[in-house]
N, C-alpha and C positions, 0 to 999 in steps of 0.2 A: 504494500500500500504506500510506503514511503517513496519508493522509486516512481510509482504512478503519479504522486503529487508533485514530485520534483520535475518529472518529465512534462507534466501538464503546465507547470509554472514556466519552464524554459520555452516550451512551444507557444504558450499564450503571449509571453513577452516578445518573442521573436515575431509573431504574427502582428502584434499591435504596434511595436516600435520599429521593427525591421532588423534589429540586432540585439535586442535586450536579452535574448535567451543565452547568449554567450557570456554576458555579464554575470548571470546567475549560475551558469554551468561551471565556470571556473572554481568558485568557492565550494560548490556542491561536490565536484569531483575531488577536490583537495580534501574535503571532509570525509569522503568515502575512501581515502587512502592513497590517492594518486599524488605523485610529486608535483611541484608547481609546473614543471615543463610538460609532464604527462597531462596535467589538467588543461593547460592551454591547447595542447595538440588535440586532446580528446574533445574539447569544446568546439574546435574547428570542425571535426568530423560530425559532431552532433548538429551544429548549425548548418552544415552542408545539407543534411537530410531535412532539417526543419525548413530551410530556405527553399528547397525544391517544392515542398508541399505548400508553403506560403506563396511562392511565385505562382503556382498553378491556381491557387484560390483567388489571388488578385487578378490573374489573367481571365479566369472564368467570369469574375465579377466585373470585368471591364476597367479595373483600376490600375492597369499596368501600362506604362509607356515604354515599349521596347526600345524605341529610338534613343531616348534619354539614357537608358541603362547601358546600351551597347557602346555608347561613347566612352564609357569608363572601364569596360571589361578588359581590353588588352592591357591597359596600364595597371589595373587591379591584379591581373594575373602576374605581371612582373613584380608588383609589390608583395604579392603572396609568396613568391619564390624567395625574394629578398628577406621577408620577415621570417620564413621558416628556417632559412640559413642563419639568421641572426639569433633566433631562439636557441640554437645549439651552442652559441658562444656566450650568451649573457648569463650571469649568475642568477640564481633563484631570488636572492635578495633584491637585486636590481630589477628583475622581472616584476616582482611584487610592487616595487616603488613606481616603476613606469606605468604599470596597469592601474595602480591607485591614482596616480596623477591624471591619467586619461579619463578615469571615471569622474574625478572631481571636475576636470575641465568640461566634460560633457554635461554634468549637473549644473554647473554655473552658466553654461551657454543656454541650457534649457530654461533656467530661472530668469535670465535677464534678456532673452531675445523674444 
């Protein structure tokens, strides 16, 4: 039942915010015994599956602009490769700090924009 609720929360946030599932998935995976790096990598795999379902739901509902999305995909793929290579080199302490700063920056942006 616990995994059901955690998965539902990650999926709901991903569908509602577009990326919120990963923010929840990282601490959930760490609490379930994954190392910081495993949690970040596992979160990406989880978000991949959730994003496919969310994309289909938005597409079926008419709320998806493929033209806007495709402008960023090639550059996003390059960033994904660079980020995965960087994850191998960064310490877990700095990974937590950078992740925390990103969450704080996103929260401040949401509050003040």
